[in-house]
GUTIZA-340664 format. One record per residue (C-alpha): residue in three letters; residue number from 1; x, y, z. Coordinates in steps of 0.5 Angstrom, whole numbers, padded with zeros to 4 digits. Each point is the difference from the previous one (the first is absolute). Last residue first. Layout:
N
{r "ALA"; NUM; {X; Y; Z}}
...
//
This chain:
514
{r "MET"; 514; {-0028; 0135; 0023}}
{r "ASN"; 513; {0003; -0002; -0007}}
{r "ARG"; 512; {0006; -0003; 0003}}
{r "LEU"; 511; {-0004; -0004; 0005}}
{r "ALA"; 510; {-0004; -0003; -0005}}
{r "TRP"; 509; {0006; -0002; -0004}}
{r "SER"; 508; {0003; -0003; 0006}}
{r "VAL"; 507; {-0006; -0004; 0002}}
{r "THR"; 506; {-0001; -0003; -0007}}
{r "ALA"; 505; {0008; -0002; 0000}}
{r "ILE"; 504; {-0001; -0003; 0007}}
{r "GLY"; 503; {-0007; -0004; -0003}}
{r "VAL"; 502; {0004; -0003; -0006}}
{r "VAL"; 501; {0006; -0002; 0004}}
{r "LEU"; 500; {-0005; -0003; 0005}}
{r "PHE"; 499; {-0004; -0004; -0006}}
{r "VAL"; 498; {0006; -0003; -0002}}
{r "ALA"; 497; {0002; -0002; 0007}}
{r "ALA"; 496; {-0007; -0003; 0000}}
{r "TRP"; 495; {0001; -0004; -0006}}
{r "ILE"; 494; {0007; -0003; 0002}}
{r "TRP"; 493; {-0004; -0001; 0007}}
{r "VAL"; 492; {-0005; -0004; -0004}}
{r "ARG"; 491; {0005; -0004; -0004}}
{r "ARG"; 490; {0004; -0002; 0006}}
{r "THR"; 489; {-0006; -0002; 0004}}
{r "GLU"; 488; {-0001; -0005; -0006}}
{r "LYS"; 487; {0007; -0003; 0000}}
{r "LEU"; 486; {-0001; -0001; 0007}}
{r "GLU"; 485; {-0007; -0004; -0001}}
{r "GLU"; 484; {0003; -0003; -0006}}
{r "GLU"; 483; {0005; -0003; 0005}}
{r "ALA"; 482; {-0005; -0002; 0005}}
{r "PRO"; 481; {-0005; -0003; -0004}}
{r "LEU"; 480; {-0006; 0003; -0002}}
{r "GLY"; 479; {-0007; -0001; 0003}}
{r "GLU"; 478; {-0006; -0002; -0003}}
{r "VAL"; 477; {0003; -0005; -0004}}
{r "PRO"; 476; {-0001; -0002; -0008}}
{r "PRO"; 475; {0003; -0007; -0001}}
{r "PRO"; 474; {0008; -0001; 0000}}
{r "LEU"; 473; {0003; -0002; -0007}}
{r "PRO"; 472; {0003; -0007; -0001}}
{r "ALA"; 471; {0006; 0000; -0005}}
{r "LEU"; 470; {-0003; -0005; -0005}}
{r "LEU"; 469; {0003; -0007; -0001}}
{r "LYS"; 468; {0003; -0003; -0006}}
{r "SER"; 467; {0002; -0007; -0001}}
{r "ILE"; 466; {-0005; -0002; -0005}}
{r "ALA"; 465; {-0002; -0007; -0002}}
{r "SER"; 464; {0000; -0003; 0007}}
{r "PRO"; 463; {0005; -0004; 0003}}
{r "GLY"; 462; {-0002; -0008; 0001}}
{r "SER"; 461; {-0005; -0004; 0002}}
{r "LYS"; 460; {0000; 0002; 0007}}
{r "LYS"; 459; {0003; -0003; 0006}}
{r "THR"; 458; {-0004; 0002; 0007}}
{r "PRO"; 457; {0005; 0002; 0005}}
{r "GLU"; 456; {0000; -0005; 0006}}
{r "PRO"; 455; {-0001; 0004; 0007}}
{r "HIS"; 454; {0005; 0001; 0005}}
{r "PRO"; 453; {-0001; -0002; 0007}}
{r "THR"; 452; {0002; 0006; 0005}}
{r "GLN"; 451; {0003; -0002; 0007}}
{r "SER"; 450; {0006; -0003; -0004}}
{r "LYS"; 449; {0005; -0006; 0003}}
{r "PRO"; 448; {0007; 0001; -0003}}
{r "ALA"; 447; {0003; -0001; -0007}}
{r "ALA"; 446; {0005; -0005; -0001}}
{r "SER"; 445; {-0005; -0005; -0003}}
{r "LYS"; 444; {0004; -0006; -0003}}
{r "PRO"; 443; {-0003; -0004; 0006}}
{r "SER"; 442; {-0007; 0001; -0003}}
{r "SER"; 441; {-0005; 0001; 0006}}
{r "ALA"; 440; {-0002; 0006; -0004}}
{r "ASP"; 439; {-0004; 0006; 0003}}
{r "LYS"; 438; {0005; 0005; -0001}}
{r "GLY"; 437; {0004; -0003; -0005}}
{r "THR"; 436; {-0001; 0005; -0006}}
{r "GLU"; 435; {0000; 0006; 0004}}
{r "GLY"; 434; {-0006; 0005; 0001}}
{r "VAL"; 433; {-0005; 0003; -0005}}
{r "LEU"; 432; {0000; -0001; -0008}}
{r "VAL"; 431; {-0005; 0004; -0004}}
{r "ALA"; 430; {0000; -0003; -0007}}
{r "ASN"; 429; {-0003; 0006; -0005}}
{r "GLU"; 428; {0007; 0001; -0002}}
{r "ASP"; 427; {0000; -0006; -0004}}
{r "GLY"; 426; {0006; -0005; -0001}}
{r "THR"; 425; {-0004; -0006; 0000}}
{r "SER"; 424; {0002; -0002; -0007}}
{r "PRO"; 423; {-0005; -0003; -0005}}
{r "PRO"; 422; {0002; -0007; -0001}}
{r "ARG"; 421; {0006; -0002; -0003}}
{r "PHE"; 420; {0000; -0005; -0006}}
{r "ALA"; 419; {-0005; 0003; -0004}}
{r "GLY"; 418; {-0005; -0004; -0004}}
{r "GLU"; 417; {0002; -0006; -0005}}
{r "PRO"; 416; {0007; -0003; -0001}}
{r "ALA"; 415; {0004; 0001; -0006}}
{r "PRO"; 414; {0000; -0006; -0004}}
{r "LYS"; 413; {0006; -0005; 0000}}
{r "ASP"; 412; {0005; -0001; -0005}}
{r "GLN"; 411; {0004; 0006; 0000}}
{r "ALA"; 410; {0001; -0001; 0008}}
{r "SER"; 409; {0002; 0007; 0004}}
{r "VAL"; 408; {-0007; 0001; 0002}}
{r "VAL"; 407; {-0001; -0007; 0003}}
{r "GLU"; 406; {0007; 0000; 0004}}
{r "ILE"; 405; {-0002; 0007; 0002}}
{r "TRP"; 404; {-0007; -0003; 0003}}
{r "GLU"; 403; {0004; -0006; 0003}}
{r "SER"; 402; {0005; 0006; 0003}}
{r "TYR"; 401; {-0006; 0004; 0003}}
{r "ARG"; 400; {-0003; -0006; 0003}}
{r "ASP"; 399; {0006; -0001; 0004}}
{r "ARG"; 398; {0001; 0007; 0002}}
{r "GLN"; 397; {-0007; 0000; 0003}}
{r "ALA"; 396; {0001; -0006; 0004}}
{r "GLY"; 395; {0006; 0003; 0003}}
{r "PHE"; 394; {-0003; 0007; 0001}}
{r "LEU"; 393; {0001; 0002; 0007}}
{r "GLU"; 392; {0006; -0004; 0002}}
{r "GLU"; 391; {0003; 0000; -0006}}
{r "MET"; 390; {-0001; 0008; 0000}}
{r "TYR"; 389; {0004; 0000; 0007}}
{r "LYS"; 388; {0006; -0004; -0003}}
{r "ALA"; 387; {0000; 0005; -0006}}
{r "VAL"; 386; {0000; 0006; 0004}}
{r "THR"; 385; {0006; -0003; 0004}}
{r "SER"; 384; {0003; -0002; -0007}}
{r "SER"; 383; {-0001; 0007; -0002}}
{r "THR"; 382; {0005; 0002; 0006}}
{r "VAL"; 381; {-0001; 0002; 0007}}
{r "VAL"; 380; {0006; -0001; 0004}}
{r "ARG"; 379; {-0002; -0001; 0007}}
{r "GLY"; 378; {0001; 0004; 0007}}
{r "GLN"; 377; {-0005; 0006; -0001}}
{r "SER"; 376; {0006; 0005; -0001}}
{r "ARG"; 375; {0000; -0002; -0008}}
{r "SER"; 374; {-0007; 0001; -0001}}
{r "PHE"; 373; {0000; 0007; 0004}}
{r "GLU"; 372; {0006; 0002; -0005}}
{r "ASP"; 371; {-0003; -0002; -0006}}
{r "LEU"; 370; {-0006; 0004; 0002}}
{r "ALA"; 369; {0004; 0006; 0001}}
{r "HIS"; 368; {0003; -0001; -0007}}
{r "ALA"; 367; {-0006; -0001; -0003}}
{r "LEU"; 366; {-0003; 0006; 0003}}
{r "GLU"; 365; {0006; 0005; -0003}}
{r "GLN"; 364; {-0001; -0004; -0007}}
{r "ALA"; 363; {-0007; 0002; 0000}}
{r "ASN"; 362; {0001; 0008; 0000}}
{r "ALA"; 361; {0000; 0006; 0004}}
{r "TYR"; 360; {-0002; -0004; 0006}}
{r "ARG"; 359; {-0006; 0003; 0003}}
{r "ASP"; 358; {-0001; 0007; 0004}}
{r "GLU"; 357; {-0001; 0004; -0007}}
{r "LYS"; 356; {-0006; -0005; -0001}}
{r "ASN"; 355; {-0004; 0003; 0006}}
{r "LYS"; 354; {-0004; -0005; 0002}}
{r "GLN"; 353; {0006; -0004; 0002}}
{r "LEU"; 352; {-0001; -0008; -0001}}
{r "ALA"; 351; {0007; -0001; -0003}}
{r "LYS"; 350; {0003; 0003; 0007}}
{r "GLU"; 349; {-0005; -0004; 0004}}
{r "LEU"; 348; {0002; -0007; -0004}}
{r "ILE"; 347; {0008; 0001; 0002}}
{r "THR"; 346; {-0002; 0002; 0007}}
{r "TRP"; 345; {-0005; -0006; 0001}}
{r "LEU"; 344; {0006; -0005; -0003}}
{r "THR"; 343; {0004; 0003; 0006}}
{r "PRO"; 342; {-0005; -0001; 0005}}
{r "SER"; 341; {-0001; -0007; -0002}}
{r "TYR"; 340; {-0007; -0003; 0001}}
{r "GLY"; 339; {0001; -0005; 0006}}
{r "GLU"; 338; {-0008; 0000; 0002}}
{r "VAL"; 337; {-0004; 0004; -0006}}
{r "LEU"; 336; {-0004; 0006; 0001}}
{r "SER"; 335; {0004; 0004; 0005}}
{r "THR"; 334; {0006; -0001; -0004}}
{r "PRO"; 333; {-0004; 0001; -0006}}
{r "ASP"; 332; {-0001; 0007; 0001}}
{r "PRO"; 331; {-0006; 0003; -0003}}
{r "ILE"; 330; {0001; 0004; -0006}}
{r "VAL"; 329; {-0005; 0006; -0001}}
{r "CYS"; 328; {0000; 0002; -0007}}
{r "GLU"; 327; {-0006; 0005; 0000}}
{r "ALA"; 326; {-0001; 0000; -0008}}
{r "VAL"; 325; {0001; -0008; 0000}}
{r "ALA"; 324; {-0005; -0001; 0006}}
{r "SER"; 323; {-0005; 0005; -0004}}
{r "LEU"; 322; {0001; -0004; -0007}}
{r "THR"; 321; {-0001; -0007; 0004}}
{r "GLU"; 320; {-0007; 0003; 0003}}
{r "VAL"; 319; {-0002; 0003; -0007}}
{r "GLY"; 318; {0002; -0007; -0003}}
{r "SER"; 317; {-0004; -0004; 0005}}
{r "ASN"; 316; {0001; -0005; 0006}}
{r "ARG"; 315; {0007; 0003; 0001}}
{r "LYS"; 314; {0007; -0002; -0002}}
{r "PHE"; 313; {0005; 0005; 0002}}
{r "LEU"; 312; {0005; -0005; 0004}}
{r "ARG"; 311; {-0003; -0007; -0001}}
{r "ARG"; 310; {0003; -0005; 0004}}
{r "ASP"; 309; {0005; -0006; 0001}}
{r "THR"; 308; {0005; 0005; 0004}}
{r "THR"; 307; {0006; -0002; -0005}}
{r "LEU"; 306; {-0004; 0000; -0006}}
{r "GLU"; 305; {-0004; 0006; 0001}}
{r "TRP"; 304; {0006; 0004; 0002}}
{r "LEU"; 303; {0004; -0002; -0006}}
{r "SER"; 302; {-0006; 0001; -0005}}
{r "VAL"; 301; {-0001; 0007; 0003}}
{r "GLY"; 300; {0008; 0002; -0001}}
{r "LEU"; 299; {-0001; -0002; -0007}}
{r "ALA"; 298; {-0005; 0005; -0001}}
{r "PHE"; 297; {0004; 0005; 0003}}
{r "ILE"; 296; {0006; -0001; -0004}}
{r "ASP"; 295; {-0004; 0000; -0006}}
{r "ALA"; 294; {-0003; 0007; 0002}}
{r "ARG"; 293; {0007; 0002; 0001}}
{r "ARG"; 292; {0002; -0001; -0007}}
{r "ASP"; 291; {-0005; 0006; -0002}}
{r "ILE"; 290; {-0007; 0002; 0000}}
{r "ASP"; 289; {-0001; 0008; 0000}}
{r "LYS"; 288; {-0004; 0000; -0006}}
{r "SER"; 287; {-0005; -0006; 0002}}
{r "SER"; 286; {-0003; 0005; 0005}}
{r "LYS"; 285; {-0004; -0001; 0006}}
{r "THR"; 284; {-0001; -0007; 0002}}
{r "GLN"; 283; {0007; -0002; -0003}}
{r "GLU"; 282; {0003; 0005; 0005}}
{r "PRO"; 281; {-0002; -0005; 0006}}
{r "ALA"; 280; {0004; -0006; -0003}}
{r "MET"; 279; {-0004; -0005; -0003}}
{r "TYR"; 278; {0000; -0008; 0002}}
{r "ALA"; 277; {-0007; 0000; 0003}}
{r "VAL"; 276; {-0003; 0004; -0007}}
{r "LYS"; 275; {0003; -0005; -0005}}
{r "GLY"; 274; {0002; 0003; -0006}}
{r "LYS"; 273; {-0002; 0006; -0004}}
{r "LEU"; 272; {-0004; 0005; 0003}}
{r "VAL"; 271; {-0005; 0004; -0005}}
{r "GLY"; 270; {-0002; 0007; 0002}}
{r "PHE"; 269; {0002; 0003; -0006}}
{r "GLY"; 268; {0003; -0005; -0005}}
{r "THR"; 267; {0006; -0003; 0000}}
{r "GLU"; 266; {0004; 0000; -0007}}
{r "SER"; 265; {0002; -0006; -0005}}
{r "ILE"; 264; {0006; 0001; -0005}}
{r "ARG"; 263; {0005; 0001; 0006}}
{r "ASN"; 262; {0006; 0005; -0003}}
{r "LYS"; 261; {0002; 0000; 0008}}
{r "ALA"; 260; {-0002; -0006; 0004}}
{r "LYS"; 259; {-0006; -0002; 0005}}
{r "ALA"; 258; {-0001; -0007; 0000}}
{r "LEU"; 257; {-0007; -0003; 0000}}
{r "GLY"; 256; {0001; -0006; -0004}}
{r "PHE"; 255; {0007; -0001; 0003}}
{r "ASP"; 254; {-0002; -0007; 0002}}
{r "ILE"; 253; {0005; -0004; 0003}}
{r "ILE"; 252; {0006; 0001; 0005}}
{r "LYS"; 251; {0004; -0006; 0001}}
{r "VAL"; 250; {0003; -0004; 0006}}
{r "GLN"; 249; {0004; -0007; -0001}}
{r "GLY"; 248; {-0001; -0005; 0005}}
{r "ASP"; 247; {0000; -0007; -0005}}
{r "TYR"; 246; {-0007; 0000; 0000}}
{r "THR"; 245; {-0001; 0007; -0002}}
{r "VAL"; 244; {-0002; 0006; 0004}}
{r "PHE"; 243; {-0005; 0005; -0004}}
{r "ILE"; 242; {-0001; 0007; 0003}}
{r "ASN"; 241; {-0006; 0003; -0003}}
{r "ALA"; 240; {-0005; -0003; 0004}}
{r "PRO"; 239; {0004; 0002; 0007}}
{r "ASN"; 238; {-0001; 0007; -0002}}
{r "ILE"; 237; {0004; 0005; -0005}}
{r "ASP"; 236; {-0005; 0004; -0004}}
{r "ARG"; 235; {0003; 0007; -0002}}
{r "HIS"; 234; {0006; -0003; -0003}}
{r "VAL"; 233; {0003; 0007; -0001}}
{r "VAL"; 232; {0005; 0001; -0006}}
{r "ASN"; 231; {0003; 0007; 0000}}
{r "GLN"; 230; {0003; -0001; -0007}}
{r "PRO"; 229; {0007; 0003; 0001}}
{r "ASP"; 228; {0003; 0003; -0006}}
{r "GLY"; 227; {0007; -0003; -0001}}
{r "THR"; 226; {-0001; 0000; -0008}}
{r "ALA"; 225; {-0002; -0007; -0001}}
{r "SER"; 224; {-0005; 0001; 0005}}
{r "LYS"; 223; {0001; -0001; 0008}}
{r "LEU"; 222; {-0003; -0005; 0005}}
{r "GLU"; 221; {0002; 0002; 0007}}
{r "HIS"; 220; {-0007; -0002; 0003}}
{r "ALA"; 219; {0000; -0006; -0004}}
{r "HIS"; 218; {0007; -0003; 0003}}
{r "HIS"; 217; {-0003; 0003; 0007}}
{r "LEU"; 216; {-0006; -0004; 0000}}
{r "GLY"; 215; {0004; -0006; -0001}}
{r "GLU"; 214; {0004; 0001; 0005}}
{r "ALA"; 213; {-0005; 0002; 0005}}
{r "ILE"; 212; {-0004; -0007; -0002}}
{r "ARG"; 211; {0007; -0004; 0002}}
{r "ALA"; 210; {0000; 0004; 0006}}
{r "GLY"; 209; {-0007; -0002; 0002}}
{r "MET"; 208; {0002; -0007; -0001}}
{r "TRP"; 207; {0005; 0000; 0005}}
{r "ALA"; 206; {-0004; 0004; 0005}}
{r "VAL"; 205; {-0006; -0005; -0001}}
{r "MET"; 204; {0005; -0006; 0001}}
{r "ASP"; 203; {0003; 0004; 0006}}
{r "GLU"; 202; {-0007; 0001; 0003}}
{r "GLN"; 201; {-0002; -0007; -0001}}
{r "LEU"; 200; {-0007; -0002; -0003}}
{r "LYS"; 199; {-0004; -0003; 0004}}
{r "MET"; 198; {-0003; -0007; -0001}}
{r "HIS"; 197; {-0007; -0002; 0002}}
{r "LYS"; 196; {-0001; -0004; -0006}}
{r "GLN"; 195; {-0006; 0005; -0002}}
{r "ARG"; 194; {0004; 0006; 0002}}
{r "SER"; 193; {0006; -0002; -0004}}
{r "THR"; 192; {-0005; -0002; -0006}}
{r "TRP"; 191; {-0002; 0008; 0000}}
{r "TRP"; 190; {0007; 0003; 0001}}
{r "ILE"; 189; {0003; -0004; -0006}}
{r "ASP"; 188; {-0006; 0001; -0004}}
{r "TRP"; 187; {0001; 0008; 0001}}
{r "LEU"; 186; {0007; -0001; -0001}}
{r "SER"; 185; {-0002; -0003; -0007}}
{r "GLU"; 184; {0002; -0007; -0002}}
{r "GLY"; 183; {0005; -0004; -0004}}
{r "PHE"; 182; {0002; -0002; -0006}}
{r "LEU"; 181; {0002; 0006; -0005}}
{r "LEU"; 180; {-0001; 0000; -0007}}
{r "GLU"; 179; {0005; 0006; -0003}}
{r "MET"; 178; {-0004; 0005; -0004}}
{r "ALA"; 177; {-0004; 0000; -0007}}
{r "ILE"; 176; {-0005; 0006; 0000}}
{r "PHE"; 175; {-0006; 0000; -0005}}
{r "LEU"; 174; {-0004; 0004; -0004}}
{r "ARG"; 173; {-0006; -0002; -0004}}
{r "LYS"; 172; {-0002; 0001; -0007}}
{r "ASN"; 171; {-0007; -0002; -0003}}
{r "GLY"; 170; {0001; -0002; -0007}}
{r "GLU"; 169; {-0005; -0006; 0001}}
{r "GLU"; 168; {0005; -0005; -0001}}
{r "ASN"; 167; {0004; 0003; 0006}}
{r "GLU"; 166; {0005; 0006; 0000}}
{r "HIS"; 165; {0006; -0001; 0005}}
{r "GLU"; 164; {0003; 0006; 0003}}
{r "GLY"; 163; {0007; 0000; 0004}}
{r "LEU"; 162; {0004; 0003; 0005}}
{r "GLU"; 161; {0006; -0004; 0002}}
{r "HIS"; 160; {0005; -0003; 0005}}
{r "ILE"; 159; {-0003; 0003; 0006}}
{r "ALA"; 158; {0004; -0002; 0007}}
{r "VAL"; 157; {-0004; 0000; 0007}}
{r "VAL"; 156; {0004; 0005; 0005}}
{r "ASN"; 155; {0005; -0003; 0005}}
{r "PRO"; 154; {0005; -0003; -0004}}
{r "HIS"; 153; {0001; 0007; -0004}}
{r "SER"; 152; {-0001; 0002; -0007}}
{r "LEU"; 151; {-0005; 0006; -0001}}
{r "ARG"; 150; {-0001; 0003; -0007}}
{r "ALA"; 149; {-0005; -0005; -0002}}
{r "VAL"; 148; {-0004; 0001; 0007}}
{r "ILE"; 147; {-0001; 0008; -0002}}
{r "ARG"; 146; {-0002; -0002; -0008}}
{r "ALA"; 145; {-0004; -0006; 0002}}
{r "GLU"; 144; {-0004; 0003; 0006}}
{r "ASP"; 143; {-0001; 0007; -0005}}
{r "LEU"; 142; {-0003; -0004; -0005}}
{r "PHE"; 141; {-0005; -0004; 0004}}
{r "MET"; 140; {-0002; 0007; 0004}}
{r "ASN"; 139; {-0001; 0003; -0007}}
{r "VAL"; 138; {-0005; -0006; -0002}}
{r "PHE"; 137; {-0004; 0001; 0006}}
{r "SER"; 136; {-0001; 0007; -0002}}
{r "LYS"; 135; {-0001; -0001; -0007}}
{r "ASP"; 134; {-0006; -0005; 0002}}
{r "SER"; 133; {0000; -0004; -0007}}
{r "SER"; 132; {0004; -0006; 0003}}
{r "PHE"; 131; {-0004; 0000; 0007}}
{r "GLU"; 130; {-0006; -0005; -0002}}
{r "PRO"; 129; {0005; -0004; -0003}}
{r "ARG"; 128; {0005; -0001; 0006}}
{r "ILE"; 127; {0007; 0003; -0001}}
{r "VAL"; 126; {0005; -0006; -0001}}
{r "LYS"; 125; {0005; -0002; 0005}}
{r "LEU"; 124; {0004; -0005; -0003}}
{r "ALA"; 123; {0005; -0004; 0005}}
{r "VAL"; 122; {0006; -0003; -0003}}
{r "LEU"; 121; {0003; -0007; -0001}}
{r "ARG"; 120; {0006; -0001; -0004}}
{r "GLU"; 119; {0002; -0005; -0005}}
{r "PHE"; 118; {0006; -0002; -0004}}
{r "GLY"; 117; {0000; -0007; -0003}}
{r "ALA"; 116; {0005; 0001; -0005}}
{r "PRO"; 115; {-0004; 0006; -0003}}
{r "GLY"; 114; {-0005; 0004; 0003}}
{r "ALA"; 113; {-0006; -0001; 0004}}
{r "LEU"; 112; {-0004; 0006; 0004}}
{r "ARG"; 111; {-0005; -0003; 0005}}
{r "GLY"; 110; {-0005; 0004; 0003}}
{r "ALA"; 109; {-0004; 0000; 0007}}
{r "TYR"; 108; {-0006; 0004; 0000}}
{r "VAL"; 107; {-0002; 0006; 0004}}
{r "THR"; 106; {-0006; 0004; -0001}}
{r "ALA"; 105; {-0001; 0008; 0001}}
{r "MET"; 104; {-0003; 0005; 0003}}
{r "GLY"; 103; {-0003; -0003; 0007}}
{r "GLY"; 102; {0004; -0006; -0001}}
{r "ASP"; 101; {-0001; -0007; -0002}}
{r "ALA"; 100; {0005; -0005; 0001}}
{r "LEU"; 99; {0005; -0005; -0003}}
{r "LYS"; 98; {-0004; -0002; -0006}}
{r "GLY"; 97; {0004; -0006; -0004}}
{r "ARG"; 96; {0005; -0001; -0006}}
{r "VAL"; 95; {-0001; 0006; -0004}}
{r "ASP"; 94; {0006; -0001; -0006}}
{r "TYR"; 93; {0004; 0007; 0000}}
{r "ARG"; 92; {0002; 0003; -0007}}
{r "GLY"; 91; {-0006; 0005; 0001}}
{r "LEU"; 90; {-0005; -0003; 0004}}
{r "LYS"; 89; {-0002; -0007; -0002}}
{r "VAL"; 88; {-0006; -0005; 0002}}
{r "PRO"; 87; {-0004; 0005; 0003}}
{r "ILE"; 86; {-0004; -0003; 0006}}
{r "GLN"; 85; {-0007; -0001; -0001}}
{r "ALA"; 84; {-0005; 0005; 0003}}
{r "GLY"; 83; {-0004; -0002; 0006}}
{r "ARG"; 82; {0002; 0006; 0004}}
{r "VAL"; 81; {-0002; 0005; -0006}}
{r "LEU"; 80; {-0007; 0000; 0002}}
{r "GLU"; 79; {0001; 0001; 0007}}
{r "THR"; 78; {0005; 0006; -0001}}
{r "LYS"; 77; {-0005; 0003; -0004}}
{r "ASP"; 76; {-0005; 0000; 0006}}
{r "ASP"; 75; {0005; 0003; 0004}}
{r "GLN"; 74; {0002; 0005; -0005}}
{r "GLU"; 73; {-0008; 0002; 0001}}
{r "ALA"; 72; {0000; 0000; 0007}}
{r "LEU"; 71; {0007; 0004; 0001}}
{r "THR"; 70; {-0003; 0005; -0005}}
{r "SER"; 69; {-0006; 0001; 0004}}
{r "ALA"; 68; {0004; 0001; 0006}}
{r "LEU"; 67; {0004; 0005; -0003}}
{r "ARG"; 66; {-0006; 0004; -0002}}
{r "ALA"; 65; {-0003; 0000; 0007}}
{r "ALA"; 64; {0007; 0002; 0003}}
{r "ILE"; 63; {0000; 0006; -0005}}
{r "ALA"; 62; {-0007; 0002; 0002}}
{r "ASP"; 61; {0001; -0001; 0007}}
{r "ALA"; 60; {0007; 0004; -0001}}
{r "ARG"; 59; {-0004; 0006; -0003}}
{r "VAL"; 58; {-0005; 0000; 0005}}
{r "SER"; 57; {0005; 0000; 0006}}
{r "ALA"; 56; {0004; 0006; -0004}}
{r "ASP"; 55; {-0007; 0004; -0001}}
{r "HIS"; 54; {-0001; -0001; 0008}}
{r "ARG"; 53; {0007; 0002; 0001}}
{r "ASP"; 52; {-0001; 0006; -0004}}
{r "THR"; 51; {-0006; 0002; 0003}}
{r "ARG"; 50; {0002; -0001; 0007}}
{r "ILE"; 49; {0006; 0005; -0001}}
{r "GLN"; 48; {-0004; 0005; -0004}}
{r "ASP"; 47; {-0005; 0000; 0006}}
{r "ARG"; 46; {0006; 0001; 0005}}
{r "ARG"; 45; {0002; 0006; -0004}}
{r "ALA"; 44; {-0007; 0003; 0000}}
{r "SER"; 43; {0000; -0001; 0007}}
{r "ARG"; 42; {0007; 0003; 0002}}
{r "ILE"; 41; {-0002; 0006; -0005}}
{r "PRO"; 40; {-0007; 0001; 0003}}
{r "PRO"; 39; {0003; 0000; 0007}}
{r "VAL"; 38; {0006; 0005; -0002}}
{r "MET"; 37; {-0005; 0005; -0003}}
{r "ALA"; 36; {-0004; 0003; 0006}}
{r "ARG"; 35; {0006; 0000; 0004}}
{r "MET"; 34; {0003; 0005; -0005}}
{r "ILE"; 33; {-0006; 0004; -0001}}
{r "GLN"; 32; {-0001; 0001; 0007}}
{r "GLY"; 31; {0007; 0002; 0001}}
{r "LEU"; 30; {0000; 0005; -0006}}
{r "VAL"; 29; {-0006; 0003; 0003}}
{r "ASP"; 28; {0003; 0001; 0007}}
{r "VAL"; 27; {0006; 0003; -0004}}
{r "THR"; 26; {-0004; 0005; -0003}}
{r "ASP"; 25; {-0004; 0002; 0006}}
{r "ARG"; 24; {0006; 0001; 0004}}
{r "ARG"; 23; {0003; 0004; -0006}}
{r "ARG"; 22; {-0007; 0004; 0001}}
{r "SER"; 21; {0001; 0001; 0007}}
{r "TRP"; 20; {0007; 0002; -0001}}
{r "SER"; 19; {-0003; 0006; -0005}}
{r "ARG"; 18; {-0005; 0002; 0005}}
{r "VAL"; 17; {0005; 0001; 0005}}
{r "ARG"; 16; {0004; 0004; -0004}}
{r "PRO"; 15; {-0005; 0004; -0003}}
{r "LEU"; 14; {-0002; 0002; 0007}}
{r "ARG"; 13; {0006; 0002; 0003}}
{r "SER"; 12; {0001; 0007; -0003}}
{r "SER"; 11; {-0008; 0002; 0002}}
{r "SER"; 10; {0002; -0001; 0007}}
{r "GLY"; 9; {0006; 0004; 0000}}
{r "CYS"; 8; {-0003; 0006; -0003}}
{r "SER"; 7; {-0006; 0000; 0005}}
{r "PRO"; 6; {0005; -0001; 0005}}
{r "ALA"; 5; {0004; 0006; -0002}}
{r "SER"; 4; {-0007; 0005; -0002}}
{r "ALA"; 3; {-0001; 0001; 0008}}
{r "THR"; 2; {0007; 0004; 0000}}
{r "MET"; 1; {-0002; 0004; -0006}}
//
């Protein structure tokens, strides 16, 4: 009896030891399975990301090739119609001469005659023949007319009517009759100032910026007849689309890319509208999140460039420019330009915030800040101040313009041949570095000496036929960016947690059945 007790005790502990041994083996096996499965999951996900990127890059290259081919075909067509005769009449307007050729339209000087010697000179914007059958261009043209026709503000170009003219061949052409402006674009003012070694003064730039902001605010606040906000966003504010008349009036022009409620044309996926170097960071990601604060940002970029006499985001390639816009690093102009006003920088810094929530809530707030700064500089800037500066820059040009208008207005004189205005230099491909008068010996130059000379921009023959840019896609890479790496790690741990839960459930079931 005594000898049998130990024997009974040993036999009772043996099954429990074997049971725990089997449990440890089961856990070890599950651990090995999980460790074996995690790397393939991570590797498979990495491979999928690389494949998706590669496919997207290939698609983007194909689209870019098609776009380049389309541009080449349209450029060929453009050359064929450049020599076309000026139409004699458009609707009820006598066409008296060509003002300029644009990428999408040609602008003529038109004359409307009435009883008792009444007459009005207008600018007639006509969609170019090679685009008249393109529905997207026609819709953009109609949208511009519909939007601007409802705006009435001294700092926005006025539209008189939208018309359609049918020629002898039965071809119909749309045209917009708008106010005829005598002056220059803000880009041409900047360009000519550089050529003459003159510098745009901060208080005058601020005053002009305030007028632009007021015009933008009026457009942003546009409502329908029933009071429904139209959510207008210009989307293409830059010095080339800001016009300054010889008598000092400042006007916003070209609403062809404007975004608004009930707009006919739509922005295609992957298409960026507007000049890239003046886009807000959110425009590089999605057109859905764009509101009035994108225009505020674009105006801030324009004013920063005019007052520092250098480009902010423009780089040597479109991809680099787009990357600079997305990063949105704004240099402090007080460290770039001697004597730059810290107050003006504070104003522009708020307009140029990367997060749109941190910018001015509306353009009117920006206008008030700019006006207050301009008044604080010791002189009262008005349209007369700007007109005097325009006379210094463009005195001879204004005289030639007046003579041309005199010929255009006369009934007994034939219309002048050829375009009056050469193609604008307001192209985003011009890279300006350094200040206007830095290397100049002209007494008019108020700018300090420079360590870096500025290269002369190359003048182009005119804007391209299509103002579109595909958002660049990065090429396939071996490694993953930090953000994607973090997301990938999270995905792996989520799957690991799933397998762990399944493993624990399996072990629990096995233990209950042992």
